N, C-alpha and C positions, 0 to 999 in steps of 0.2 A: 690784749691791747685793742682799744676801740678805735673809732673814727678820729677822735681827737687826742685822747690820752695814750701815752706810751708807758714805758717802764719808769719814767721820772717826769711825770706831768705832761704838759703839752709842749712840743718842740718842733721847729721847722725853720725854713728860710724866712727871714723877716719880710713882711709885706706880701707874702704868698700864703695860700692856704696851708695849714690852719693858723699861721701867725700873722693874721691881719688885724687891723684896728677894730673892725666890726666884730670879729669873733672874740677878741680880747674884751670888748665891752660886754658882750653877751656872757662871757665867762664871769665877769664881775657881777652881772645881774644874777646869774644862776648860783654862784657861790654865796653871794650875799643873802639871797632868799633861803638857801639851804641851811644857813647858820643863824637864823633868827631864833633866839632862845629867850622869849619873855618880852617884857615891856620896856626894859632898860635901853639906853642909847647904845647901839651896837657899834663896835669899833674894829678896824682892820689895820694891821701894820703892813706896809708895802715897801719892800726894798728892791734894789736892782743892782746889776753889775755895771760895767762901763761901756757897753755897746751903744753905738749911735741909735739903734732902733729902740733902745730903752725908753727914750723920751716919748715916742709915739705910743708904745704899748702901755706905759705908765699912765698917760692921760686917758687912754681908752678904758683901762681898768678902773680908774678913778670915776669916770662917768658912769660905768655900769654899777659899781659898788654904791655910789651916792644915790643912783636911781633906785637901788634896792633898800635904801634907808640906812646905809652904813656910814659912819664917820671914818675917814681914812687918815691915818698917820703916815706921812711920807718920810721915809728914812734916808732916801738917797742911796748912793753906792755903798753897799755894806755886804759882808759875807752872808751866805745862806744860813749857816748856823747861828748867826746873830739874829736873823729874822725869827728862827725857831725859838731862840731864847727870849726875845722881846715879846713874842706872843704871850708867853706866860707872865713875864715881868710886868707888862702893861695891861694884863687881864683882857687881852683882845679876844674877839670871837673867831678871827681868821688871821693867818699870816700868809702873805703872798710874796714870792720872790720871782723877779723877772730875770731870767738867766738861761743860757744854753750851756752852762757849765764849762767844759773844756773845748767846746766847738769854736770854730772861727767866728769873727765878728758878724758875718752875714746871716748867721742863725740866731734865733732867740727862743725863749721858752717861758712857760709859766709853771711854777711849782706852788702847791697849796699846802698849808699846814692848818691843822685843827687847833682848837683852843688849848689843847694839852701840849702843843709844840711838835706833835708827830705828823708826818706826812699822812695824807688821807688814805683810807683803805680803798681797795678795789670797789667795794660796794658804794661808798660815798662818791667816788669818781664817776662810777656808772650812773648814779642818780643825777649828778651835775651834767654829765654828758647828754643824758636823755632830755634835759631841759634846753640844751643849746639850739636844737632845731624846732622846739615847740614855740607857741605864741605865749611868751611869759610876760608880756607887757602889762596884762590885766592884773598881775599879782604884784606889780611894783608899788613903791611907796606913793602915798598921796602927796600933793604939793607941799603940805605943811610937815611932811615926814621925811623929806629928802636929807641925805647926809651932807656933811661938810668935809673938807679936806684941808689939812695944814701940815707944814713942815715941822719936824720934831728935832730939836737941838739936843746935843749931848749923847746921842746914841752910840757914837764911836767910843766915848769914854766908858759908857756902861759895859760895852762888850769887852773892851780892854781889861777892865777891872774883873769881869767875870772870868776871862781867860787866865789872868794872873792868879786868881784864887784857886785854880785847879792844882797849883803847886803848893807844897808846904810853905807856911808863912816865913820860915827862916831860910828858905832856899834862895840863893842868888846865882845868876848866870855870869857873874864877874869872872873874868879870865878867859872867857870863850869869845872867839872871833867867829861871827856867824854871817854867812851870806844868805839873804832871803830873796828869792825870785817871786815877785808878786804877780807875775803873768799879765801885767798891765790890767789887772782886774779889780775885783771888789775889795780886796784886802790891802790895796796899795798904801793906805794910810795906817790901818790898825795893826798890821803884822809887824812892820819895823818899829812902831811906837811901843808895842807890848814887849818886844824883845829888849829894846833899849831900856825901858823902865825897870826891867828885871836885872839890869846890870851888864848885859852883854855889849860887846863892841859889834855894831851892826853895819853891814855893807848891803844896801838895798839895790837891787837891779830890777829892771822892767817895772818901774813904779811911776811911769809917766803916761797914763792912758790918754788916748786921743779919740776914742770911739771906734777906731779901726784896728788897733794893734793888740787887742786882747787875745791872749794865747798864741800870738803870732811868733813862731819859732822861739817860744819861751814857756815857762811854767812846767807843771808836772808831766805833761805829755811831750815836751821838747826840752829835756834837761841839759843838753850839750853846753849851752851858754853858761849855765850854773856851774857845771863841771870845770869849765875853763876859768871861771872867776874864782872858784875855790882854790885852784892851783895858783892863779895870779896873785892873790892877796894872802896866800898861805893860811887859809881859814881852817878852823877846827871842824866845821860842818857847814853844809849847804842845805837849805830848806826850799823846796819848790812847791808852790801852791798852784791851783788851777784858777780859772776865771772867776768862780764864785767861792773859792777857798773852802770847799767842803772835802777836798782831797789833798794829800801831801805825798811827796816823794823826797827821800833824804839822800844826800850825797856825802860820803865820808871824806876824810882829809886827803885821801888818795884820788878822789874824783870818781869813786865807784858808787853805783846806784844801790840804794837800799829801798826795795819796793814795799808795797803794803803787806805782803806775806811776812817779810822779815820784821817789819814794825809790829805786827800782831804777835809774832813769836816773842819778840823782846818784851813787850808790855805784859803779855800773858805770863811769861816766866817771872818777871819782876813782881807782878801782883800775886802770883801763886806763892812766891817766897815770903811776901809780906802778909799773907792771909787775906788778901783783898779780892782775889779772883772768885767770882760767883759761878755756880752751876757746873763746875767741873769740866770746863771746856771753853771753846771759842766758836763763834759762828762766822762762817764765810760762805762763799758761793762755789758753784761747780768749777769756776775758773782758777781757784787757788791751787798752788803747786802741791803735788803729792809729798814733797819734802816737808812742807809745813805739817801735814797730817802725821807723818812719821815722827817729826820732832815732838809734837804734842803727845803722841802716843808713848814716847819715851818718858814722859812725865806723868803718865797715867791720866792724861787729859784727852778729851774727845774733840774732834773737829766736826761740827755740824755744818752740812752744806745746804745751801738754798739756791733758788733761781737767781740769776744775775739781777742786781739792783739793790742798793743799800736799803730801800724800803722793805724788801723781803728779809734782809738780814735783821733789821730792827724788829720786825714782826716776830721772827723766831726767837730773838733775844728776850722780848717781852713775854712771850708765851712759855718759855722754858727757864726763865730766871737767870740768864747769863748777862754779864756786863762788859764783855769785850767781843767785838765783832768787826767785820769789814770786808774789803775787797782787795785783791792783788793790786788794783789800779791806784790804791791809796785812800779810798774812802774808809776811814777808821771811825768806828762808833764806840764811844766809851760812855755807857749809859749812866754811870755815876755822875757824869757831868752834862752830857748832851743828849738830845733826842734824835740827832741826825749826825752825819759825818761832819767832823770839824778838823780841818787841816792844821790850824794853829794849835789847838788844844792837844792834838795827837803829837805834834812836833815838840810841844812842851814836855810831854811825858817821856819822849825819847831823850830830851835834854836832861830830865831829872835822873834817868838811868845813868847817863854819862857822868853827871856830877857826883852821884853816889859812888860809882865805881872808880872814878878818877882815872879812866883809861881812854885811849883814842877811840873815836867812833867806829873805826874798822874792827876793833877787837870786841866792842860791846854789841854791835848790831848784826854781825854775821852769825846767826844762830843755827843755820843748817845749810847744807849744800843742795841747791835746787835740783830736782830731777829735770833732765832735758825736756823742754816744753816748747811747742811751736804753735803759733796762732796765725792764720791767714784769713783774709776776708775775700768773699766773692760778691761783687756788686750785682744787684738784680734790678730789673726795671719793671717787673710784673710777673704774674704767675706764681706757682708754688713748687719750685724745683725739688724741695724735700719730700714732696708727695710722689715724685717720679719713681717708677718701679726699679729702674736701674740704679738710681741714687740710693734707695733703701737697701738694695742688695749690696751695694758697695760699702755702705755704712756697717752692715752686719759683718761683712768680710774684714773690714778694718778693725772692728772690735776683737774678732777672733785672732787677728795677727798680733795685736798688742797684748792679748792675754790678761791674766790677773795682775800682772805687775805694771800695767799701764792703764790709761784712761783716755776716753774719746768724748768730746763734747761738740755737738753740732747744734747751732741755734741761730735763729734770726735776730738781728740787732733790734733793740727796742727804740733806738733813736735815729737810725740811718737805714737806707735800703740795702742792707748787706746780710749775707749769710756768713757767720763766723765758724771757722773750722779749727778746733784746737785738739791736739793730741799730746800726751806726755808718757814717758816710760824711761827705763834705764838705758835703753839702746837708742842713742841719738839718731843714728842713720835710719833705723826703722821708723822712728817718729817722723822724720823728714819725709820719708817715702810715703808713709800713710797719708800725711796731710796733703802732699803734692798730688797723689793719686785721686784723693777725694775732691780737691779743688778742680781738677780736670773734669771729673765726672759731673760735678754740680754745674760747672761752666757750660758743658755741652748740653745739659738738660735745660739750662737757662736760655741758651741760644735757640734750642729747638722749640721752646714754648711760644 
């Protein structure tokens, strides 16, 4: 993680370093210069979610991109996976998404996609980052080579049709009552429309963004409102997206949560039975539950683990020829369809399984019993508590206590000033004790720093 880029692009509090208009403009300049590929008119697709600060950052990026000689196609509020899709569909040189994903409205971020629709590699991000503090003005376009910016109509329809085509042509969602929580975010138009066009009865909630309410007590990180609505309207299923709709959490007809691990298990089993699953396994991160690993092992499938971040999941999928991957948080990557996490497309695959089996969501989606797992965060303000000798010793002792039947993951957050402490194992009390003890030791080291 560099000075600007974290695990998922650049992210921070809007109008504070590094999410200022000045830096956004320089990101536009640097990214534009990095993707000049010949003498043709270069183009960028630029989307955003519904945060108030999106207006400021959008205009700053447009200025920088046009200064680098790039024509900018403004998509307006649209899901992150739609930007990734439209990069390829419109033969653009870069895709840019302005979003802080599941964070509150006061944060924002910049995600970059290459011409192939994939998030940029560490190497390309490092090259762009190295340009941000350099004098790059001399490399910008001449007066007659500046870019233009224009709004593009019909992008919502393109994405809706793309999402619908991921289902078999003959499949209808008729007979299903679906509650979709749009998180007051980027999918507030496209998600309800796509589900309705596929034949479902749709109840949309949190679909009235005002610039401040994105992810506010709603969406995939706050599904309580969705659970209540599913009960209230007696829905068959609830679908919760996050602010930029690249992740999804499902709620069954009883109001129970179906997380990303269960979704991956369901899709992997279905695709394995249909002969569609590639690579003999699934890719997830170190945070996925041990229960998922055991479930896949029962089908002679392997769980490949990566660092946290859907970008690393995708890189491993591409390198090893797998087509199902994701994160427990609900980033699900189905590379037969998408180059990044897509909450709507993943939800449609779950709905396809439900329609084929003609059973309640609770029966279809509960594929394994999760191993007791606990995650706690320790907020840090500086220093490196994980380098402390006592912390290192405590981590080694914790791993010994969990033994071979458990796992321990300690990692700094890539998007917030936090140390994440996660443990899992068959003994829930032991897991809780291990996490609490480590949180105490890390907090003491933080305070002493």
